[in-house]
N, C-alpha and C positions, 0 to 999 in steps of 0.2 A: 405691768406685766411682769415686775421683778420683787421677788421677796428676798432680804438676807437674814441671815441668821448669826450673828458675832460677825457682821463684816463678809460673811462668804454665801455667795449665790444656795440657796437653799430652792425655792419654787420657780416656777417660768412657768408662763402662761401663755401660748405663741400663737393662739388666735391672732391677735393683730397682727401677728408679723406675716402669718400664712396670708393673710386676708391681705397685705398688702402683695406680697408674691404674686398671689391668683391674679393681680390684677395686672401684672408684666412691670409694677412697676420698683425701683430701686429705692428700699429702705435708708432712711438719713436718720442714724442713732445719736443719742449727746448721753453725756451722764446726767443724774438727778438723784434727787434725796429720794432714798425707796424706805418704805418700810421694815425696820428689823426686828425680828424675834425676839433679840435678847435687849437691843438697844434702846427699841422703839424706833429711831430714824438711824438711815449711813448714807455715806456721801456716797456713791458709785461712780468713780469714775468712767468717761467717755470710752477710755482704753479697755477696761475691764466689760465694760459693756459690748461691746464691736468681739474686741477676743471672743466671749463666753457665743456671741451671737452667731460668730464666723463656726468654732466647733459645733456648734450645737446645728446649725444646719448641715456642714458637711458630714456629721455622722447620719444625717436623714438621705443623705446620697445627693444633696446639692455640690455643684462643682465652685466650691471658694477657693480662686485664686491670688487674692489679691482685696487686701483695707486699705481706705484712702483717706486717711487724718487730715483735715482742714485747720489748718494754723492761723499762728501770724506771723511766720516768717517762714521764707520757702525754704523750708526742710529745714534740717538739722546744721545750724554756724559752727564755724570754725573757731579757736581763738580772734583771726581778722575779719572774722564775718562774713566770711566765702561759704557757698553751699556746701555739701558735704555730700557726695552725689550716692555713695554706696554704705552702709553699712553691716559687716554681719557679726558673728559672736566673737567668733576670731580676732577681729581687730577692734572690738567694742572696749576694751581696758587701753586703748591706746589715746584714743578719744575722751573716754571716761571724762577726763579734767578739763574738759572743753566746757561743761557744764554750769552752768549757773542758775542765780535767783531769777526766776520768769519776772517778765513786767506785769505790773498789775496783780491780782491777787488771783492762786492757782492753790484750793488746799488738796488736790491732788497729787501732786509733783511735779508738773510739768513737765518738760520734753525730757528731761533722764527718764521721769517712769513713760511717756508716749513710748520712747527707745525700748524701754527694758519690758514692759508687753508688749511691743512686735517683736523684738528677738525670742519670744516664748512662742507666738501662733511660727514662728521658722520652723520651731522643730516638727510642728502636723504641716512642712508645706505649703504655707500660705505667709507668702512676704505680704511686707506693709510698707506703703508710699504715702509721703508727709509731704504737702502743699500748703502754701499760702491762700488758707479761703478769704481772704478778703484782699487781694492783689487785684486779681483782672477779673471781668467779665467772662463765663464760660469758661474759666481755669478747671474747673471737675469737670466739668462735660468733656472736655479735650482729656483729662487723666484716664475718665471713666471709658471712653472711647480709644487709650490707645496710645493717642498722639504724644507728642516732646512736651513737658512740662518738666520744667524747672522745682526741682525736690529731693529730697531723700528716699531712696530705695532701703530698706532693712528687708537683707535677702537673708 
């Protein structure tokens, strides 16, 4: 669906996305290795894909008010392991020190990358919500329906 050139998105083929939306479904996206016109291939993070699609759809007249990230923790955690309920551009510098090496293998930058990309979307009036996608059944459904879910809002 996406082609990059030197790591920047250059071409987008929206047919699959519009087909999903026309069926009344909510697209679930993720990062992937994409064709890059300069490098041959490029690892495009989930966050960059979500940002691109959210802004693309907003420009096309869709109401995009939030992006939901399914992570491995209940949102962004502070130094004591407690969930930070809200992060804004103003207070980001105060909590940036809390970010540490991700568990497992993450070539795209882990939680810090997720938060920075989410803060970028706030400039366009789109908030992000980071939840634990592995914690409980129906957690994503509850978040989509606006029910109370433990996580971190980036506003």
